[in-house]
C-alpha positions as CSV (number, residue, x, y, z in Angstrom):
1,M,-0.1,0.1,0.0
2,S,1.5,3.3,-1.0
3,S,1.7,6.3,1.4
4,S,-0.5,8.5,-0.8
5,A,-3.4,6.0,-0.2
6,A,-2.9,6.1,3.6
7,T,-3.1,9.9,3.6
8,G,-6.2,10.0,1.6
9,T,-8.2,7.7,4.0
10,Y,-11.3,9.2,5.7
11,S,-11.8,8.9,9.4
12,P,-14.9,10.4,11.0
13,A,-13.3,10.3,14.4
14,A,-10.2,12.4,13.2
15,E,-12.5,15.0,11.7
16,A,-14.6,15.2,14.9
17,G,-11.5,15.5,17.0
18,G,-10.2,18.4,14.6
19,K,-13.6,20.2,15.1
20,R,-13.4,19.9,18.9
21,R,-9.9,21.2,18.8
22,E,-10.9,24.2,16.6
23,K,-13.8,25.0,19.0
24,R,-11.6,24.7,22.1
25,E,-9.0,27.2,20.5
26,E,-11.8,29.6,19.5
27,L,-13.1,29.5,23.2
28,R,-9.6,30.1,24.5
29,R,-9.0,33.0,22.2
30,H,-12.4,34.5,23.2
31,L,-11.8,34.1,26.9
32,A,-8.3,35.6,26.6
33,E,-9.9,38.7,24.8
34,D,-12.7,39.2,27.2
35,A,-10.9,38.4,30.4
36,D,-10.6,42.0,31.6
37,W,-13.4,41.9,34.1
38,P,-12.5,42.3,37.7
39,R,-12.8,39.4,40.3
40,A,-14.7,39.8,43.6
41,D,-11.5,40.8,45.3
42,N,-10.8,43.5,42.7
43,R,-8.1,41.5,40.9
44,S,-8.0,41.4,37.2
45,F,-8.6,38.0,35.5
46,H,-4.9,37.3,35.1
47,A,-3.6,38.6,38.3
48,C,-2.4,36.2,41.0
49,R,-3.3,36.3,44.7
50,E,-0.8,38.0,47.0
51,A,1.2,35.3,48.7
52,F,3.2,35.3,51.8
53,L,5.2,32.2,53.0
54,R,7.5,31.7,56.2
55,T,9.2,28.6,57.3
56,G,9.7,27.5,60.9
57,A,6.4,28.7,62.2
58,T,6.4,26.2,65.1
59,T,9.5,25.1,66.8
60,A,8.2,21.7,68.2
61,A,7.8,20.4,64.6
62,S,10.4,18.7,62.4
63,G,9.4,21.3,59.8
64,S,6.7,23.8,59.6
65,A,5.5,26.8,57.4
66,Y,3.0,29.6,57.6
67,A,1.3,30.4,54.3
68,E,-1.1,33.3,53.2
69,F,-2.8,33.3,49.8
70,G,-5.1,36.2,49.6
71,K,-7.2,36.1,52.8
72,T,-6.6,32.4,53.4
73,K,-4.1,31.6,56.2
74,V,-2.8,28.2,57.0
75,I,-0.1,26.7,59.3
76,V,1.4,23.4,58.3
77,S,3.5,21.1,60.7
78,V,5.5,18.1,59.9
79,F,6.5,15.6,62.5
80,G,8.8,12.7,61.9
81,P,9.8,10.4,60.7
82,R,9.4,8.9,64.0
83,E,8.9,5.3,65.2
84,S,5.6,3.9,64.6
85,K,3.5,2.7,67.5
86,K,4.3,-0.9,68.8
87,A,0.7,-2.0,68.0
88,M,1.5,-1.5,64.3
89,M,2.8,-4.4,62.3
90,Y,6.3,-4.2,60.7
91,S,6.4,-2.7,57.4
92,D,9.2,-2.1,54.8
93,V,7.6,1.3,53.8
94,G,6.8,4.2,56.3
95,R,3.5,5.5,56.8
96,L,2.2,9.0,56.0
97,N,-0.7,10.5,58.0
98,C,-2.3,13.9,56.9
99,N,-4.9,15.8,58.9
100,V,-6.5,19.0,57.8
101,S,-8.6,20.9,60.3
102,Y,-10.2,24.4,60.6
103,T,-10.2,26.7,63.6
104,T,-13.7,27.5,64.9
105,F,-13.4,31.1,63.6
106,A,-11.8,30.2,60.2
107,T,-15.1,30.4,58.2
108,P,-18.1,32.8,58.4
109,V,-20.2,29.9,59.7
110,R,-19.0,28.9,63.1
111,G,-17.6,25.5,63.8
112,Q,-15.4,22.9,62.0
113,G,-15.5,22.7,58.1
114,T,-17.3,19.7,56.8
115,D,-14.7,18.8,54.2
116,N,-11.8,17.8,56.6
117,K,-11.5,14.2,55.6
118,E,-11.7,15.2,51.9
119,Y,-9.0,17.8,52.2
120,S,-6.9,15.3,54.4
121,S,-7.2,12.7,51.6
122,M,-6.2,15.3,49.0
123,L,-3.2,16.4,51.0
124,H,-2.1,12.7,51.4
125,K,-2.4,12.2,47.6
126,A,-0.3,15.3,46.9
127,L,2.4,14.3,49.3
128,E,2.7,10.6,48.9
129,G,4.7,10.9,45.8
130,A,7.1,13.4,47.3
131,V,7.8,11.7,50.6
132,M,10.1,8.9,50.1
133,L,8.5,6.5,52.6
134,H,10.5,3.4,51.4
135,T,13.6,5.1,53.0
136,F,11.8,5.1,56.4
137,P,10.8,1.5,57.4
138,K,8.8,1.1,60.6
139,T,8.2,4.9,60.8
140,T,5.4,7.5,60.5
141,V,5.4,11.0,59.1
142,D,2.5,13.1,60.3
143,V,1.5,16.3,58.5
144,F,-1.0,18.6,60.2
145,A,-2.5,21.6,58.4
146,L,-4.5,24.0,60.4
147,V,-6.7,26.6,58.4
148,L,-6.5,29.7,60.6
149,E,-8.8,31.8,58.1
150,S,-10.5,30.6,55.0
151,G,-10.9,33.7,52.8
152,G,-12.6,32.0,49.9
153,S,-9.6,30.8,48.2
154,K,-9.5,27.1,48.6
155,I,-5.7,26.3,48.5
156,L,-5.8,22.6,49.5
């Protein structure tokens, strides 16, 4: 079969994919042109939130940081690696525990946020690839994130 015959074949899937690609590109161009409207916090569409980061926020932790993104304020502390509890079985791979919690005054509605377990799971998934647990057998690394103020910008 010659190469000219292969290029002349018709594929409805390829044609539909090309049309979808063209529509996506047209939408991107349209959004980029009309993206001059201000956001609720008076930032332009392309402006980033102001950020402030400081390490060493707590002295009791192995590592810690304080972060502000817009009006959202979070303290994260890391403890470990430390020896796992005796009740745990031996493991060649260390264990990563993540906990996200809110202060009672963090949100406009008083009380704890209802998404703590979901955010803890998201934090665990984000960190499990970065923390080399295989180098810490029989140990645990604990990561605690405390949301001091939730200013509407979900950063977790």
